[in-house]
N, C-alpha and C positions, 0 to 999 in steps of 0.2 A: 483499568492502568495504570496506580496514583503515581508520578511521576518521584523517583526516590530521595531528589533533594529539592525544595522550592524552585520556582525557576525567577526568574530576576527578567527586567526589561531592559530593552539595546535598540539601537539604532542600527541598520545596518551598512556598510562603509561600502563592501564589496563583497564578493563572492571569486574565488582564483583556484584553480590546480584544482578543482569541485571539493575537492574536500578542505581550505581552509576559507575561510570568513572573516572577514578587518570588523572589528563591530567596534561605537561605543557606547559603554557603559553610564547610566544615569549620574552618574559621579565626575562622569566628562573623561575616566581613563577608556584607552585604545586600547584592545589587546586584538590577539587571533582566536576565533573558536573553531571546534571540529565541530564540520558540514557535515553528517550524515548520513550523504545522499550523492550518490553517484551519476543521477539525469541530469537533464539539461536545466530541472526546475523552471521550465516558460512562465515567464509570470511570479517570478514569488523570488527572485533575487534584484529586485531594483532597487538600487543607493538610495539611503534616505528610509525605507520602511522598518516599520516597526514591528522587532521580534520580540522574541520571547527563548531567551539560553537558561541551562543546569552549567550551574556553579559546581566544580568538583573539588577536595582537596586529597585526592588519589597522587601521590610521589611519583608509581608510576607514569605516569601521563603530562606529556611536554603541555598541551593546553590543559588549562583548568576553565574552559567553558566546551560547552557545546550546545549547540544551535538545534532548538527542538520544535519553536512553531512563529509563522507569520498571522502575527494580526492586521485584520483588515481595517480595526479603526470601526466598525458598526459593525459589532457583535459577534464578526465569526471567523471563525482560523483555516491555517489551514497545516497542519502536521508534515513535519522537513527530512524527519527521523526515517528512516526507511524499514529500522527493524522492529521500530513501534508495532506496524501491523502483525507480526507475528508473536508477540510478547501479547497483545491486545485478543491476537485469536487463539493463543493458546488457552488464554483464563476462559475466554468462553466456551470456547470446545470442554472445558476436562469441567465445567459449569451446568454442560449439554443447553447451553442459550441459544444455539442456533437452530432451531427445529427438524431443516434440514439434514442433520448431522446428530441430533440429540441421540440417539440408537444407541451410540458408538459410546464405551463406557472406557475404554487404552486408547491414548494420544500419545503417539510416537512423534517427536521433532526430528527432524535432519534425517530422514532415512533414506542408504542409498538405491537407486533404480536406474534403470535407462543406461544410455550408454554416458556413464562415470558423474551424473547427475544428484542430485539430492532434492527429493519432494520433500518439502517444507513442515508438513505432518500425514502420516501412516495412520489411521485409524484402524482401531478392529472391535467388535464387538461379536459375543453367541450367534452363532446362525445366519451372520452376516455376511456378504463381503467386502471384503479390503478396500478402503478408500483411501484415492490418497489424493491430498488438497496439496494445492497451490498456491501458493499467497501472492497478489498484486496492491503495492499503493499507486492509490489513485490521488492523484495531488494537479492537473491539468485544466484546468474551464478557462473555455474563450468563448463561449457564448452564456449567458447568465442563466445561472440553476441545472446545468449539462457538464457533470464530469468526461475529461474521456484521458483514452491510456493507449496509445505508448506516451510522453512526449517526447522521443524521441526514436531516435531506428533503435529495435532490440532484437536481433539474430538469437542470443539465448532466451528471449521469450520463446519468440518463434520455435526455436527447438525445443522448450516443455513443452510447449501444445502439442508436437508431434509427438513426441514422450508420452503424455496425458492419453492421445488417442490408441498408440498400441496399449497400452492395460485398460482402457477400453473396449478393445476389441477381444480381452484376453478374458472379459466378463468380471471385473472386477469396476468396481467404481471411480473415475475417474473425473475429478472436481474445480474447477477455476474459478479462485475464491477474489475476485473484485472488491477490495477492500479502501471505499473513498474516505481521504485524509481532508476532509477540507467539508465543513459546517454549512457551504452554501451551496451546495446539488443538491438535485432531485431524481438528477436521471443521469447513469449511465453511457459512453456509447463511444465505439474505435473511434478512434484518431485515424481512419484508412488515408487520409494524404499526409502522413505523415512517415507513417511505416505502411504502404502497402501489401510486405509479404505478409506483415505478421496481420493484417484484419484479413489475407487471404488463406491465411494457417487457421486467426479461427475459427474461419466457417466452415472448415478440414474438419476441426477435430471435435466440433460441434455436429455435424454429419455422419461423425463417429459414433458420438453417444459421448462425450467430453461434458460432464454438468457447466453450466457457466451461475454464477453466485454473484452477486453483489448489494451492498450494504454501508450502510453512513454508520458516521461516528458522532459522539456527544465530546466534546473539547473544549477542555480551558485549561488557561495556567496551573490548574491543578493536575487531572487528569485526560486518558485519552481512554473512550471505552465505546465499543461496538454500538449503533445503534440501531435502525431497522434497514431491513430488506427494502434496495432501490431494485427497480425496474433498468432489462439488462435493453436497449434502443438499438434499431439502426441504423446507424451514422449520415445515411442520404436522408431520409425520412422523417428521422430520428420518430417512427412508431414501431412498437412493438416489434422486433424481432421475432424469425421463426426462433431461433437461439437462447430466449432468452423462456426460463423456466415458467 
């Protein structure tokens, strides 16, 4: 998925009220950018960080820049826009480039299911059970090469796992899809110390038949594309867990 408008480099001054970030552009102007990320952004919002922002000239938008990437200045990037994983995965599902889900030829985004919830993607194909796919953006890294989810307590995430477990119990496919929005990780695990309830819900969901998939990304100031499949590991031992596909 290519960015609609060429990104511009900037320096982060501060992130606040979750969705706002004061930044300094290369011409010295200080402006406020939209931060499309409701999470804690642990390790990604340090003042002085080099970032990339997307400008817009939409008269309906008060903020003329959107924060898209953190540039770690070592050849690696992290995507901070939580809407990008769904866009990138939709393109991959439509192009049938995810092997585990390539048999499905119909991709329906944002379908109602469960208790007043919406599944990110409902997949359908002739002779196949419907597949319900929930996408989670993963951006936390506390140990080199290891991506973790979540980066803060997520009651909503645990609720989604319970609803996916119910789908699996009904004989349909339920898939939790971790998309790692950073290029410096090769393994995915659960941040059980940050949210023990989510970790337990994940184990329960896996035991109920929910499939756990994780994929990396190729990120640059030009685009975000889905990369290779990554192993999901036990948070204590970092050995392949019983719920890794």
